C-alpha positions in Angstrom: -2.0 63.2 -20.8 -4.5 63.2 -18.1 -4.1 60.3 -15.1 -6.2 57.6 -15.8 -9.1 57.8 -13.4 -9.6 53.5 -12.4 -6.4 51.3 -11.4 -5.3 49.3 -14.3 -5.3 45.4 -12.3 -3.0 42.4 -13.9 -4.0 39.7 -16.0 -2.1 36.6 -16.0 -2.2 34.5 -18.6 -1.5 31.3 -20.0 -2.4 28.1 -21.5 -3.7 25.3 -19.5 -2.2 21.4 -19.3 -2.6 19.4 -20.6 -4.7 16.5 -19.7 -5.2 12.9 -20.8 -9.0 13.4 -22.5 -11.7 11.8 -20.4 -9.8 12.8 -17.3 -10.9 16.1 -14.9 -7.8 17.7 -13.6 -8.6 18.1 -9.9 -7.1 20.5 -7.9 -7.3 21.9 -4.1 -7.9 25.3 -3.9 -7.9 27.9 -0.7 -9.5 30.7 -1.0 -8.3 34.4 0.4 -8.5 38.0 0.0 -5.6 40.7 -0.6 -6.6 43.5 0.1 -9.6 44.4 -2.1 -8.6 41.2 -4.4 -9.6 37.6 -4.1 -6.8 35.2 -5.2 -7.9 31.5 -5.3 -4.1 29.3 -4.5 -4.7 25.9 -6.7 -2.0 22.7 -7.0 -2.2 19.6 -8.3 -2.7 16.6 -6.0 0.4 15.3 -6.2 1.8 12.3 -7.6 2.6 9.6 -4.8 -0.7 7.5 -3.8 -0.3 6.5 -7.5 3.2 5.5 -7.5 2.2 3.4 -4.3 -0.7 2.1 -6.1 1.0 0.9 -8.6 4.1 -0.5 -6.8 0.6 -2.4 -4.6 -0.6 -3.6 -7.9 2.2 -5.3 -8.9 3.4 -6.8 -5.3 -0.3 -8.2 -4.6 -0.6 -10.1 -7.6 2.8 -11.4 -7.8 1.1 -12.2 -4.4 -2.3 -14.1 -5.8 -0.1 -15.7 -8.5 2.7 -17.4 -6.5 0.1 -18.2 -2.8 -2.4 -19.9 -5.8 0.8 -21.6 -6.8 1.0 -23.5 -3.6 -1.8 -24.6 -2.7 -1.4 -27.2 -6.2 2.6 -28.6 -3.6 2.4 -32.2 -3.5 1.9 -33.2 0.3 1.6 -36.5 1.1 4.6 -37.1 2.8 3.6 -34.2 6.1 1.0 -36.1 8.9 -2.5 -34.1 9.4 -1.3 -31.4 11.3 1.0 -30.0 9.0 -0.8 -30.4 6.2 -3.3 -28.2 7.1 -1.3 -25.5 8.6 -0.1 -25.6 5.3 -3.6 -24.9 3.9 -4.4 -21.9 6.1 -1.3 -20.2 5.9 -1.5 -20.4 2.1 -5.1 -19.5 2.2 -4.4 -16.4 4.3 -1.4 -15.7 1.3 -3.6 -15.5 -1.2 -6.4 -13.5 0.7 -4.0 -11.1 2.1 -2.0 -10.6 -1.8 -5.5 -9.6 -3.3 -6.7 -7.6 -0.7 -3.0 -5.9 -0.5 -3.7 -5.7 -4.3 -7.4 -4.1 -3.9 -6.0 -1.4 -1.8 -3.0 -0.9 -4.9 -6.1 -0.1 -6.4 -8.0 2.4 -4.3 -4.6 4.2 -3.3 -4.5 4.8 -7.3 -7.8 6.7 -7.2 -6.9 8.2 -4.7 -9.5 7.2 -2.3 -8.2 7.6 1.9 -9.1 3.4 2.3 -6.9 2.4 0.6 -4.3 3.4 3.7 -7.3 0.3 6.0 -7.1 -2.0 3.5 -3.7 -1.9 3.8 -2.5 -2.1 6.0 -5.0 -5.0 7.3 -4.0 -7.3 4.5 -0.5 -6.7 5.9 -1.7 -8.0 9.5 -3.1 -10.6 7.9 0.7 -11.3 6.4 1.9 -10.7 10.2 -0.5 -13.4 11.0 0.9 -16.2 8.9 4.6 -15.6 8.7 3.2 -15.6 13.0 2.0 -19.1 12.1 4.5 -20.2 10.2 6.8 -19.8 12.6 5.9 -20.7 14.8 5.3 -23.9 13.5 8.3 -24.6 11.9 9.7 -23.7 14.4 8.4 -26.8 16.7 9.1 -29.0 13.8 12.4 -27.9 13.6 13.3 -28.3 17.8 12.3 -32.1 17.6 14.5 -32.7 15.2 17.7 -30.4 15.3 16.8 -29.1 19.1 16.6 -26.4 21.2 19.6 -23.9 19.6 18.5 -24.5 15.9 15.1 -24.1 16.6 16.1 -20.9 18.4 18.1 -19.4 15.3 15.3 -20.5 13.3 12.3 -18.2 15.1 15.0 -15.2 15.6 15.4 -15.5 11.3 11.4 -16.4 10.7 11.3 -13.4 13.1 13.6 -11.1 11.2 12.0 -11.8 7.5 8.1 -11.6 9.3 9.0 -8.2 10.7 11.2 -6.7 7.8 8.0 -7.6 4.8 5.5 -5.9 7.6 7.7 -2.6 7.3 8.4 -2.7 3.3 4.7 -3.2 2.4 2.7 -1.1 6.1 5.5 1.8 3.8 4.0 1.1 0.4 0.1 1.7 1.8 1.6 4.0 4.5 3.7 6.2 3.0 0.5 8.8 0.5 -0.8 9.3 3.3 2.7 10.6 5.3 4.0 12.5 2.4 0.5 14.6 1.7 -2.5 12.5 2.6 -4.9 15.4 2.2 -4.7 15.0 -1.7 -6.4 11.2 -0.6 -10.2 11.6 -0.4 
């Protein structure tokens, strides 16, 4: 037996991963050379942006429905300023929920703009919440006194803060976990 003049090459074989019909599999790759051979390392995209995108779509959609239902509320007992504040905050909530749902769609499509739209929606929600808290605090102070108004303002600010943290987490976590998957 004579030894082979050329070294044998190792070939890796396998079955391609199944993909739904009509979707392309996008992978991030990195070329490396080792000696005289070229190696390409390939990894799949994370599923995190899709999951958080679905959460954003669901929460934004529920927010749009709730805000739209608030527009039909009977406001006969409220004064002019209270009615204006109510409609202003309801419209801000409607807009922010719609933008949050759109951000969810963008995240679902692995678009980095979804994070920025989502953060903008959270900012509008915080603005709406602060307007409500401060207006209600002034009204409560006139009726029940400073102590009750201080308690209500504190509770309102806590609720606005928790809401902002949760919504920010939904839109920012895909970028923090694996931001290179977003386009």
